C-alpha positions in Angstrom: -42.3 -17.4 11.6 -41.8 -20.2 9.0 -39.9 -19.1 5.9 -42.3 -20.4 3.3 -45.3 -20.5 5.5 -45.2 -17.0 6.5 -44.1 -15.7 3.1 -47.7 -16.3 2.0 -48.8 -13.6 4.4 -46.0 -11.4 3.3 -47.3 -10.4 -0.1 -47.8 -6.7 -0.2 -51.4 -5.6 0.4 -51.3 -3.2 -2.5 -50.2 -5.3 -5.5 -50.1 -2.5 -8.0 -47.6 -0.3 -6.2 -45.9 2.5 -8.0 -42.2 3.2 -8.2 -40.7 4.8 -5.1 -39.2 8.3 -5.2 -35.6 8.4 -4.3 -34.7 11.0 -1.7 -31.5 13.0 -1.4 -29.5 10.9 1.0 -27.4 13.9 2.1 -30.4 15.5 3.8 -29.7 14.2 7.4 -26.5 12.5 8.1 -25.8 10.6 11.4 -23.5 13.5 12.5 -26.0 16.2 11.5 -26.6 18.7 14.3 -30.4 18.4 13.8 -30.2 14.9 15.2 -29.2 16.4 18.6 -26.1 16.4 20.8 -25.3 13.1 22.4 -23.8 14.1 25.7 -24.9 11.1 27.6 -23.1 8.5 25.3 -22.6 5.4 27.3 -25.2 6.2 29.9 -28.6 4.5 30.2 -31.1 6.5 28.2 -34.9 5.7 27.9 -35.8 5.0 24.3 -38.3 7.9 24.2 -35.5 10.2 25.4 -33.2 9.4 22.4 -31.6 12.3 20.7 -33.2 11.3 17.4 -36.5 12.7 18.7 -35.0 16.2 18.4 -34.1 16.0 14.8 -35.8 17.9 12.0 -36.6 16.5 8.6 -35.4 18.3 5.5 -38.1 17.8 2.8 -37.3 17.9 -0.9 -39.4 17.2 -4.0 -39.4 13.7 -5.4 -41.8 13.5 -8.3 -45.3 14.3 -7.1 -44.3 13.8 -3.4 -41.9 15.2 -0.9 -39.1 13.0 0.6 -36.7 13.1 3.5 -34.2 10.9 5.3 -34.2 10.8 9.1 -32.1 8.9 11.6 -33.1 6.1 14.0 -30.9 4.1 16.3 -29.5 0.9 14.8 -30.1 -0.8 18.2 -33.0 0.6 20.3 -31.4 -0.9 23.4 -28.7 1.7 22.8 -30.9 4.7 21.9 -28.1 7.2 21.5 -25.8 4.8 19.7 -25.1 4.5 16.0 -28.0 5.5 13.7 -29.3 4.2 10.4 -31.3 5.8 7.6 -35.1 5.8 7.6 -36.5 7.2 4.3 -40.0 8.7 4.4 -42.2 10.5 1.8 -45.4 12.4 2.0 -48.4 13.7 0.1 -49.5 16.9 1.8 -53.1 17.4 2.8 -55.2 18.9 0.0 -57.1 21.2 2.3 -54.7 22.8 4.8 -57.6 24.3 6.7 -59.1 20.9 7.4 -55.8 19.2 8.2 -55.9 16.9 11.2 -52.3 15.8 11.1 -50.4 13.0 9.4 -51.6 9.5 8.4 -48.7 7.0 8.5 -49.3 4.0 6.1 -47.7 0.6 5.8 -48.4 -2.0 3.0 -47.4 -5.1 4.8 -44.8 -7.7 4.3 -42.7 -7.6 6.4 -40.5 -6.2 3.7 -43.0 -4.1 1.8 -42.0 -0.6 0.7 -44.2 2.1 2.2 -42.5 4.6 -0.2 -44.0 2.6 -3.1 -47.4 2.6 -1.5 -47.9 6.4 -1.1 -48.8 7.3 -4.6 -51.1 4.4 -5.1 -52.8 5.0 -1.7 -53.4 8.6 -2.7 -55.1 7.3 -5.9 -57.5 5.0 -4.0 -58.1 6.8 -0.7 -61.2 8.9 0.0 -61.1 12.6 -0.8 -61.9 13.6 2.7 -59.0 11.6 4.0 -56.6 13.3 1.5 -58.0 16.7 2.5 -57.5 16.0 6.2 -54.1 14.3 6.4 -50.6 14.4 5.1 -50.1 10.9 3.8 -46.7 9.6 5.1 -45.1 6.5 3.6 -41.9 5.0 4.9 -39.6 2.1 4.1 -39.1 0.3 7.5 -35.6 -0.3 8.7 -33.6 -2.6 6.5 -36.2 -2.4 3.7 -36.0 -0.7 0.3 -34.4 2.7 0.5 -33.9 2.6 4.3 -30.4 1.2 4.6 -31.5 -2.0 2.9 -30.4 -5.4 4.1 -28.2 -7.4 1.7 -27.9 -11.2 1.7 -26.0 -11.9 -1.6 -26.4 -11.9 -5.3 -29.4 -13.4 -7.2 -27.8 -16.8 -7.4 -27.4 -17.0 -3.7 -30.9 -15.8 -3.1 -32.3 -18.3 -5.6 -30.4 -21.2 -4.0 -31.9 -20.4 -0.6 -35.5 -19.5 -1.6 -36.2 -21.5 -4.7 -34.6 -24.8 -4.2 -37.2 -27.5 -3.8 -36.7 -29.6 -0.7 -38.0 -33.0 0.5 -37.3 -33.1 4.2 -37.8 -36.8 4.9 -34.5 -37.7 6.6 -32.6 -36.4 9.6 -29.7 -35.5 7.2 -32.0 -33.5 4.9 -33.3 -31.6 7.9 -29.9 -30.9 9.3 -28.7 -29.7 5.9 -31.7 -27.4 5.6 -31.0 -26.0 9.1 -27.4 -25.5 8.3 -28.4 -23.7 5.1 -30.5 -21.3 7.1 -27.7 -20.5 9.5 -25.2 -20.0 6.6 -27.7 -17.7 4.8 -28.2 -15.6 8.0 -24.5 -15.3 8.5 -24.1 -14.1 4.9 -26.8 -11.5 5.5 -24.9 -10.4 8.7 -21.6 -10.2 6.8 -23.2 -7.9 4.1 -25.6 -5.9 6.3 -23.8 -5.5 9.6 -25.5 -5.2 13.0 -28.7 -3.8 11.5 -29.6 -7.4 10.6 -30.1 -8.2 14.3 -32.3 -5.2 14.8 -35.0 -5.2 12.1 -37.6 -6.7 14.3 -41.2 -5.3 14.5 -40.7 -3.7 17.9 -37.8 -1.7 16.6 -39.8 -0.7 13.6 -42.7 0.4 15.8 -40.3 2.6 17.8 -39.1 4.1 14.6 -42.7 5.0 13.9 -42.8 7.0 17.1 -39.8 9.0 15.9 -41.6 9.7 12.6 -44.6 10.9 14.7 -42.4 13.3 16.6 -40.4 14.5 13.6 -43.6 15.4 11.6 -44.9 17.3 14.7 -47.9 15.1 15.7 -48.8 14.4 19.3 -50.6 11.2 18.3 -49.9 8.6 15.6 -52.7 8.2 13.1 -52.1 5.0 11.2 -53.4 2.7 8.5 -51.6 -0.6 8.1 -52.4 -3.6 5.8 -51.6 -7.2 6.5 -48.3 -7.4 8.4 -48.8 -3.7 8.9 -51.5 -4.7 11.3 -48.9 -6.4 13.4 -46.8 -3.3 13.2 -49.7 -1.1 14.3 -50.7 -3.4 17.2 -47.1 -3.6 18.4 -47.0 0.2 18.4 -50.3 0.3 20.4 -48.6 -2.0 22.9 -45.5 0.0 23.2 -47.1 3.5 23.0 -50.7 3.2 24.0 -50.8 6.8 25.1 -49.7 8.0 21.6 -52.3 6.1 19.5 -54.5 8.3 17.5 -56.9 7.0 14.9 -55.6 3.6 13.9 -56.9 1.2 11.2 -55.7 -2.4 10.9 -56.8 -4.0 7.6 -56.2 -7.7 6.9 -55.4 -8.4 10.5 -52.6 -10.8 11.5 -53.0 -12.5 14.9 -49.2 -12.7 15.6 -49.9 -14.1 19.1 -50.9 -17.5 17.6 -48.3 -20.3 17.5 -46.4 -20.5 14.2 -48.0 -23.9 13.4 -51.5 -22.4 13.9 -50.7 -19.5 11.7 -49.5 -21.9 9.0 -52.7 -24.0 9.2 -54.8 -20.9 9.0 -53.0 -19.7 5.9 -53.0 -23.1 4.3 -56.8 -23.5 4.8 -57.2 -19.9 3.5 -55.5 -20.6 0.2 -57.2 -24.0 -0.2 -60.5 -22.1 0.2 -59.5 -19.5 -2.3 -58.5 -22.2 -4.8 -61.9 -23.9 -4.4 -63.7 -20.6 -4.9 -61.6 -20.0 -8.0 -62.6 -23.5 -9.3 -66.3 -22.8 -8.7 -65.9 -19.5 -10.6 -64.0 -21.1 -13.4 -66.4 -24.0 -13.9 -69.5 -21.8 -13.6 -68.5 -18.6 -15.5 -65.6 -19.3 -17.8 -66.5 -21.1 -21.1 -62.9 -21.9 -21.8 -62.1 -23.1 -18.2 -59.5 -25.8 -18.8 -60.3 -27.8 -15.6 -62.3 -31.1 -15.3 -66.0 -30.4 -14.8 -65.9 -32.3 -11.5 -64.9 -30.0 -8.6 -62.7 -32.4 -6.8 -61.1 -33.7 -10.0 -60.3 -30.1 -10.9 -58.7 -29.5 -7.5 -56.6 -32.7 -8.1 -55.4 -31.4 -11.4 -54.0 -28.3 -9.8 -52.3 -30.4 -7.1 -50.8 -32.7 -9.8 -49.4 -29.8 -11.7 -47.7 -28.4 -8.6 -46.3 -31.8 -7.7 -45.1 -32.5 -11.2 -43.3 -29.1 -11.1 -41.6 -30.2 -7.9 -40.6 -33.7 -9.1 -39.9 -33.0 -12.8 -40.2 -29.3 -13.5 -41.9 -27.5 -16.4 -40.2 -25.6 -19.1 -40.9 -22.2 -20.4 -40.6 -21.4 -24.1 -37.2 -19.8 -23.3 -36.0 -23.0 -21.7 -36.2 -21.9 -18.1 -37.3 -24.5 -15.5 -40.3 -23.8 -13.3 -40.0 -26.0 -10.2 -42.4 -26.6 -7.4 -41.6 -23.4 -5.5 -42.0 -21.2 -8.6 -45.2 -23.0 -9.6 -46.8 -22.5 -6.2 -45.7 -18.9 -5.9 -47.2 -18.3 -9.4 -50.5 -19.9 -8.3 -51.0 -18.3 -4.9 -50.1 -14.7 -6.1 -53.3 -14.8 -8.1 -55.5 -15.5 -5.0 -54.9 -12.1 -3.3 -57.6 -10.5 -5.5 -60.4 -12.2 -7.5 -59.6 -9.9 -10.4 -56.4 -11.9 -10.8 -58.2 -15.2 -11.2 -58.1 -14.8 -15.0 -54.3 -15.2 -14.8 -54.6 -18.4 -12.8 -57.0 -19.7 -15.4 -54.6 -18.7 -18.2 -51.6 -20.3 -16.5 -53.5 -23.6 -16.0 -54.6 -23.5 -19.6 -51.0 -23.1 -20.8 -49.8 -26.1 -18.7 -52.7 -28.4 -19.6 -52.8 -27.4 -23.3 -49.1 -26.9 -24.2 -47.1 -28.4 -21.3 -45.2 -25.2 -20.6 -45.4 -22.8 -17.7 -44.3 -19.4 -18.9 -47.3 -17.6 -17.3 -46.6 -19.2 -13.9 -43.0 -18.2 -14.3 -44.0 -14.6 -14.9 -46.4 -14.7 -12.0 -43.8 -16.1 -9.6 -41.5 -13.3 -10.6 -44.2 -10.8 -9.7 -44.6 -12.5 -6.3 -40.9 -12.5 -5.6 -40.4 -9.0 -7.1 -37.9 -10.5 -9.5 -37.5 -9.9 -13.2 -37.9 -13.4 -14.7 -36.1 -12.3 -17.9 -32.9 -11.1 -16.3 -33.2 -13.1 -13.0 -32.4 -10.0 -11.0 -34.4 -9.1 -7.9 -36.0 -5.7 -8.0 -36.1 -5.2 -4.3 -34.9 -6.8 -1.1 -38.4 -7.7 0.1 -37.8 -11.4 0.3 -34.8 -11.4 2.6 -36.0 -8.5 4.5 -39.2 -10.5 5.2 -37.2 -13.5 6.4 -34.9 -11.4 8.6 -37.8 -9.6 10.3 -40.0 -12.6 10.6 -37.3 -14.8 12.1 -36.3 -12.1 14.7 -40.0 -11.8 15.7 -40.5 -15.6 15.8 -38.3 -16.1 18.8 -36.8 -19.3 20.0 -38.2 -22.3 18.1 -37.9 -26.0 18.8 -35.8 -27.8 16.2 -37.6 -30.2 13.9 -37.0 -33.9 13.7 -38.2 -36.2 11.0 -41.1 -37.3 13.2 -42.2 -33.8 14.3 -42.0 -32.4 10.8 -44.0 -35.4 9.4 -46.7 -34.8 12.0 -46.8 -31.2 11.1 -47.1 -32.0 7.4 -49.8 -34.5 8.0 -51.9 -31.9 10.0 -51.4 -29.2 7.4 -52.3 -31.4 4.5 -55.6 -31.9 6.2 -56.1 -28.1 6.1 -54.9 -27.9 2.5 -54.7 -31.1 0.4 -53.4 -29.1 -2.5 -50.7 -27.0 -1.0 -50.0 -28.7 2.4 -46.9 -30.5 1.1 -45.5 -27.1 0.1 -46.2 -25.5 3.5 -44.2 -28.3 5.0 -41.3 -28.2 2.7 -39.2 -25.8 4.8 -37.9 -25.6 8.4 -38.7 -21.9 8.4 -36.5 -20.1 11.0 -35.0 -23.2 12.5 -31.3 -22.4 12.4 -31.7 -18.5 12.4 -29.1 -17.4 14.9 -30.9 -14.3 16.4 -34.2 -13.3 18.0 -35.7 -9.9 18.8 -34.5 -8.1 22.0 -37.9 -6.7 22.8 -40.6 -9.0 21.4 -44.3 -8.3 21.8 -46.1 -11.5 22.2 -49.3 -10.3 24.0 -51.4 -7.2 23.8 -52.1 -5.9 27.3 -50.9 -2.3 27.6 -52.7 -1.7 24.3 -56.0 -1.9 26.2 -55.4 1.7 27.2 -55.0 2.9 23.6 -57.6 5.0 21.8 -60.2 3.2 19.7 -58.8 1.0 16.9 -60.7 -0.1 13.8 -59.9 -3.7 12.7 -61.0 -4.9 9.3 -61.4 -8.5 8.2 -62.3 -10.0 4.8 -64.4 -13.1 5.0 -62.5 -15.0 2.3 -59.1 -13.5 2.8 -56.6 -16.3 2.0 -53.5 -14.7 3.5 -54.8 -13.3 6.7 -57.9 -15.4 7.5 -61.0 -13.7 8.8 -60.7 -15.6 12.1 -57.5 -13.6 12.8 -59.3 -10.3 12.5 -61.8 -11.6 15.0 -59.2 -12.8 17.5 -57.0 -9.6 17.1 -60.0 -7.5 17.7 -60.9 -9.5 20.8 -57.3 -8.8 22.1 -57.5 -5.1 21.5 -60.0 -4.0 24.1 -60.7 -0.6 22.5 -61.2 -2.0 19.0 -64.2 -2.5 16.7 -64.4 -5.1 14.0 -65.5 -4.1 10.5 -66.2 -7.0 8.1 -66.0 -7.0 4.3 -67.9 -10.0 2.9 -65.8 -10.8 -0.1 -62.8 -12.4 -1.7 -59.1 -11.4 -1.6 -56.6 -9.9 0.8 -57.5 -6.7 2.7 -60.4 -4.4 2.0 -59.8 -0.6 2.1 -59.2 0.7 -1.4 -60.1 -2.6 -3.2 -63.5 -3.6 -2.0 -66.6 -1.4 -2.0 -68.0 2.0 -1.1 -69.3 0.7 2.2 -65.8 0.0 3.5 -64.5 3.3 2.1 -67.2 5.3 3.8 -66.8 3.5 7.1 -63.0 3.9 7.2 -63.1 7.5 6.0 -65.8 8.4 8.6 -63.6 7.1 11.3 -60.4 8.7 10.1 -61.9 12.1 9.3 -64.8 12.5 11.8 -63.8 10.1 14.5 -67.0 8.1 14.0 -66.4 4.4 14.7 -68.6 2.1 12.6 -71.2 0.3 14.7 -70.1 -2.9 16.2 -70.7 -5.9 13.9 -71.0 -3.8 10.8 -70.7 -5.9 7.6 -70.1 -4.6 4.1 
């Protein structure tokens, strides 16, 4: 996946996540007898026969939830080899008599913290779901509290992610490729072999360990955004273990990278135009030109000026092109955030400063714009996971990159230049050992509910349609609205349809629209 292209889709589905509980890291050590004896070390062991399936979680209170640390293999091709921490939390079913099992949840990313999601999910989920399931959150391998990947200090991270690039010469392309290789090697130096094993298939295998450890025969699951890729991958690897599965804000990860990029670029262009229509029609103080296309051009000009000259904040910080676009697009995941985009544009046009966009970019990057420190490792976890999943890619040349930029600027006149300002994973040294690139075995899985939002900028509705077509047992549920994902942020129709499936096993009628 392309570094900046795919990072659009990587924003957490739940943008108001609560702080994660921090479990006791002494609960289950790699040498703990509960993990099981490893008598067949060095022999070939099937992954589902790994000793980690025999461990027991030791739960302890962490705020309003319970937390535990379990072990999973660093490298699933060596199932009984070295292990790494996987941190999970849970909110127990409110009606033990009605309990159906556990519902594993994932917020997206890759790189999003499921520990952070649990409390906010409990606040927005239907009462029947909370009565019927233990809600289980987890930080996937390499993310958050689960033996987090490290790639350097804030200055090193900024240099890699936030430096504006114009890749119009072979030397510039080669320098960018070398920078990616150097960044990856720095991550490997600081993170060890786990860096080469944080791919989605490995995370899906970890989910099956969670299923076994909590005592469930089937995995009941709700995943947002990238979490739909994780869920679909699980269905491909473990079709016989799929219980009630909901995939909201579907990612069609079987598409070529360039097609994914064009879909996202078009999605954000559409979201911008919908914002402009709203601003001009409903906001008396809308700072934009009254002509729709002229208003769009104003937004593009602001982004390009940030790239070419930069904007200052009142504190003297510089907002460049990357920060400006991050600050703009983060407001497009929910129409309730459009007021912040309006405010940021007003500041730039009226005062020539960009403090609001700097703050918004910090929110996107999970970075404190005051101190400059990153609050989580979601950015580099995202890159590490996405590049492993992306597989071998053909190296760019000036001509091939120019052709890509031209095509993506047709999809997004405003942001196309930005989508083409990175080589993505070109130069990343490793790929996944067990990639899932098609969904065939998943045909045998239990019914899956796929949800698509008609004006979702990050995971376009067409992806929900195509993913549902590939999952033979699936039904597509449509939310007619703006923003990214649907369950918990849309309407009662979606809530009732999802809850009815999770609790009663009643799949919505095919073609249902809310």
